[in-house]
C-alpha positions as a Markdown table, in Angstrom:
| # | Residue | x | y | z |
|---|---|---|---|---|
| 1 | Unk | -1.8 | -15.4 | 7.0 |
| 2 | Unk | 1.7 | -16.5 | 6.0 |
| 3 | Unk | 2.9 | -15.5 | 2.8 |
| 4 | Unk | 4.4 | -18.5 | 2.3 |
| 5 | Unk | 0.8 | -20.0 | 1.9 |
| 6 | Unk | -0.6 | -17.7 | -0.8 |
| 7 | Unk | 0.7 | -15.8 | -3.9 |
| 8 | Unk | 0.6 | -11.9 | -3.1 |
| 9 | Unk | -0.3 | -11.2 | -6.9 |
| 10 | Unk | -3.3 | -13.4 | -6.6 |
| 11 | Unk | -6.7 | -12.3 | -6.6 |
| 12 | Unk | -9.9 | -13.0 | -8.6 |
| 13 | Unk | -10.7 | -9.9 | -10.9 |
| 14 | Unk | -14.6 | -11.2 | -10.7 |
| 15 | Unk | -14.7 | -10.2 | -7.0 |
| 16 | Unk | -12.5 | -7.0 | -7.4 |
| 17 | Unk | -14.4 | -3.9 | -7.4 |
| 18 | Unk | -14.1 | -1.7 | -10.5 |
| 19 | Unk | -11.6 | 1.3 | -9.7 |
| 20 | Unk | -13.6 | 3.4 | -12.5 |
| 21 | Unk | -13.7 | 7.1 | -10.9 |
| 22 | Unk | -11.6 | 6.2 | -7.8 |
| 23 | Unk | -8.7 | 8.4 | -6.8 |
| 24 | Unk | -5.9 | 6.8 | -5.2 |
| 25 | Unk | -2.6 | 8.1 | -3.8 |
| 26 | Unk | 0.6 | 5.8 | -3.3 |
| 27 | Unk | 3.5 | 7.1 | -0.9 |
| 28 | Unk | 6.3 | 4.9 | -1.4 |
| 29 | Unk | 9.9 | 4.8 | 0.3 |
| 30 | Unk | 13.2 | 5.7 | -1.8 |
| 31 | Unk | 15.2 | 3.4 | 0.7 |
| 32 | Unk | 15.4 | -0.2 | -0.5 |
| 33 | Unk | 14.2 | 1.4 | -4.1 |
| 34 | Unk | 15.0 | -2.0 | -5.7 |
| 35 | Unk | 12.1 | -3.3 | -3.6 |
| 36 | Unk | 9.5 | -0.1 | -3.4 |
| 37 | Unk | 9.8 | 0.6 | -6.7 |
| 38 | Unk | 8.7 | -2.8 | -7.8 |
| 39 | Unk | 6.0 | -2.6 | -5.3 |
| 40 | Unk | 4.8 | 0.6 | -6.3 |
| 41 | Unk | 4.7 | 0.1 | -9.9 |
| 42 | Unk | 2.6 | -3.5 | -9.2 |
| 43 | Unk | 0.2 | -1.4 | -7.5 |
| 44 | Unk | -0.3 | 1.1 | -10.3 |
| 45 | Unk | -0.8 | -1.7 | -12.7 |
| 46 | Unk | -3.0 | -3.5 | -10.7 |
| 47 | Unk | -4.9 | -0.4 | -10.1 |
| 48 | Unk | -5.3 | 0.4 | -13.7 |
| 49 | Unk | -6.0 | -3.1 | -14.7 |
| 50 | Unk | -9.1 | -2.9 | -12.6 |
| 51 | Unk | -10.3 | 0.6 | -13.8 |
| 52 | Unk | -8.8 | 3.3 | -12.1 |
| 53 | Unk | -7.3 | 5.7 | -14.8 |
| 54 | Unk | -3.7 | 6.5 | -14.8 |
| 55 | Unk | -4.3 | 10.0 | -14.3 |
| 56 | Unk | -6.4 | 9.3 | -11.3 |
| 57 | Unk | -3.2 | 7.6 | -9.4 |
| 58 | Unk | -0.7 | 10.1 | -7.8 |
| 59 | Unk | 2.6 | 8.9 | -6.6 |
| 60 | Unk | 5.0 | 10.6 | -4.2 |
| 61 | Unk | 8.2 | 9.4 | -2.6 |
| 62 | Unk | 9.6 | 10.0 | 0.7 |
| 63 | Unk | 13.3 | 8.9 | 1.6 |
| 64 | Unk | 12.4 | 6.1 | 4.2 |
| 65 | Unk | 10.0 | 3.8 | 5.5 |
| 66 | Unk | 9.4 | 6.0 | 8.6 |
| 67 | Unk | 8.6 | 9.1 | 6.4 |
| 68 | Unk | 5.7 | 7.1 | 5.1 |
| 69 | Unk | 3.6 | 8.3 | 7.9 |
| 70 | Unk | 3.9 | 11.8 | 7.0 |
| 71 | Unk | 3.4 | 11.4 | 3.2 |
| 72 | Unk | 0.3 | 9.2 | 3.9 |
| 73 | Unk | -0.7 | 11.7 | 6.2 |
| 74 | Unk | -0.8 | 14.6 | 3.7 |
| 75 | Unk | -2.5 | 12.8 | 1.0 |
| 76 | Unk | -5.2 | 11.9 | 3.4 |
| 77 | Unk | -5.5 | 15.4 | 4.7 |
| 78 | Unk | -5.6 | 16.9 | 1.2 |
| 79 | Unk | -9.2 | 15.4 | 0.7 |
| 80 | Unk | -8.1 | 14.5 | -2.8 |
| 81 | Unk | -8.2 | 10.6 | -2.5 |
| 82 | Unk | -10.3 | 7.9 | -1.9 |
| 83 | Unk | -7.5 | 5.5 | -0.5 |
| 84 | Unk | -3.6 | 6.0 | 0.1 |
| 85 | Unk | -1.4 | 3.3 | -0.2 |
| 86 | Unk | 1.6 | 3.5 | 2.0 |
| 87 | Unk | 5.0 | 1.3 | 0.3 |
| 88 | Unk | 7.9 | 0.5 | 2.0 |
| 89 | Unk | 10.6 | -2.2 | 2.8 |
| 90 | Unk | 12.5 | -2.7 | 5.8 |
| 91 | Unk | 15.3 | -5.3 | 6.2 |
| 92 | Unk | 16.3 | -6.8 | 9.6 |
| 93 | Unk | 19.8 | -5.6 | 10.2 |
| 94 | Unk | 22.1 | -6.1 | 13.4 |
| 95 | Unk | 20.6 | -3.2 | 15.3 |
| 96 | Unk | 17.2 | -2.8 | 16.8 |
| 97 | Unk | 16.5 | 0.2 | 14.3 |
| 98 | Unk | 14.3 | -2.4 | 12.4 |
| 99 | Unk | 12.0 | -2.8 | 15.3 |
| 100 | Unk | 11.6 | 0.9 | 16.2 |
| 101 | Unk | 10.9 | 1.5 | 12.4 |
| 102 | Unk | 8.3 | -1.3 | 11.9 |
| 103 | Unk | 6.7 | -0.5 | 15.2 |
| 104 | Unk | 6.6 | 3.4 | 14.5 |
| 105 | Unk | 5.4 | 2.9 | 11.0 |
| 106 | Unk | 2.5 | 0.6 | 12.0 |
| 107 | Unk | 1.3 | 2.6 | 14.7 |
| 108 | Unk | 1.7 | 5.9 | 12.7 |
| 109 | Unk | -0.5 | 4.5 | 9.4 |
| 110 | Unk | -3.0 | 2.8 | 12.0 |
| 111 | Unk | -3.7 | 5.9 | 13.9 |
| 112 | Unk | -4.4 | 7.8 | 10.5 |
| 113 | Unk | -6.9 | 4.7 | 9.9 |
| 114 | Unk | -8.8 | 5.6 | 13.0 |
| 115 | Unk | -8.6 | 9.4 | 12.9 |
| 116 | Unk | -9.5 | 9.9 | 9.2 |
| 117 | Unk | -12.5 | 8.6 | 6.7 |
| 118 | Unk | -9.6 | 7.6 | 4.0 |
| 119 | Unk | -8.4 | 4.1 | 4.3 |
| 120 | Unk | -4.4 | 3.7 | 4.6 |
| 121 | Unk | -3.4 | 0.6 | 2.9 |
| 122 | Unk | -0.2 | -1.1 | 5.0 |
| 123 | Unk | 2.4 | -1.6 | 2.3 |
| 124 | Unk | 5.3 | -2.0 | 4.3 |
| 125 | Unk | 7.0 | -5.2 | 4.0 |
| 126 | Unk | 9.4 | -6.3 | 6.7 |
| 127 | Unk | 11.7 | -9.0 | 6.0 |
| 128 | Unk | 14.8 | -10.8 | 7.5 |
| 129 | Unk | 16.5 | -10.7 | 4.1 |
| 130 | Unk | 17.0 | -9.0 | 0.9 |
| 131 | Unk | 16.0 | -12.3 | -0.9 |
| 132 | Unk | 12.7 | -12.5 | 1.1 |
| 133 | Unk | 12.1 | -8.9 | 0.3 |
| 134 | Unk | 12.8 | -9.7 | -3.4 |
| 135 | Unk | 10.5 | -12.8 | -3.2 |
| 136 | Unk | 7.6 | -10.4 | -2.1 |
| 137 | Unk | 8.0 | -7.6 | -4.8 |
| 138 | Unk | 7.5 | -9.6 | -7.8 |
| 139 | Unk | 9.4 | -12.8 | -7.1 |
| 140 | Unk | 8.1 | -16.3 | -6.5 |
| 141 | Unk | 5.6 | -15.1 | -3.9 |
| 142 | Unk | 4.1 | -12.4 | -6.2 |
| 143 | Unk | 4.1 | -8.6 | -5.6 |
| 144 | Unk | 2.6 | -7.2 | -2.2 |
| 145 | Unk | 2.1 | -3.8 | -4.3 |
| 146 | Unk | -0.9 | -5.9 | -6.4 |
| 147 | Unk | -2.2 | -7.3 | -2.9 |
| 148 | Unk | -2.6 | -3.3 | -1.8 |
| 149 | Unk | -3.9 | -2.2 | -5.0 |
| 150 | Unk | -6.7 | -4.7 | -4.6 |
| 151 | Unk | -7.3 | -3.9 | -0.9 |
| 152 | Unk | -7.6 | -0.3 | -1.6 |
| 153 | Unk | -10.2 | -1.1 | -4.3 |
| 154 | Unk | -12.2 | -3.3 | -1.8 |
| 155 | Unk | -11.9 | -0.7 | 1.1 |
| 156 | Unk | -13.0 | 2.3 | -1.1 |
| 157 | Unk | -16.2 | 0.4 | -2.5 |
| 158 | Unk | -16.9 | -0.5 | 1.0 |
| 159 | Unk | -16.5 | 3.0 | 2.4 |
| 160 | Unk | -18.4 | 4.3 | -0.5 |
| 161 | Unk | -21.0 | 2.0 | 0.0 |
| 162 | Unk | -21.3 | 2.8 | 3.7 |
| 163 | Unk | -21.6 | 6.4 | 2.5 |
| 164 | Unk | -24.5 | 6.0 | 0.1 |
| 165 | Unk | -26.4 | 3.8 | 2.9 |
| 166 | Unk | -26.0 | 6.9 | 5.4 |
| 167 | Unk | -27.5 | 9.3 | 2.9 |
């Protein structure tokens, strides 16, 4: 769905699972920190607003978006988290670097979702301009970090429900 058609911070709290008792890891890229810090802060606030205790949220930074794969992988492999949110921002430049980073991060995070039983939430925003990134990190289109937090809560609830049914 095009972000232009829906505010990233809009969600129905009555349909959002309570996060009490959930443990969430957030790994974010320091590159484009104006954007990634806003996304990280939005995710943390939304998790807390929906019942996750602040002490149950672990936050770690990595230098750039490509390193999100390793950071998320370490969190997943630790077995400490019910979900991991990977947050980054890649803004198109004059070289193909944008394409390589976006494709690499997408493939790496997707692989974690297939290989492990911990949902990894894709919080990489990929834009053509800084303005587009600002609009998606707390600007007129909301905050992708909020959307990632809500997605994490839904995925944890679904996964825990499936585990319960299998027992």
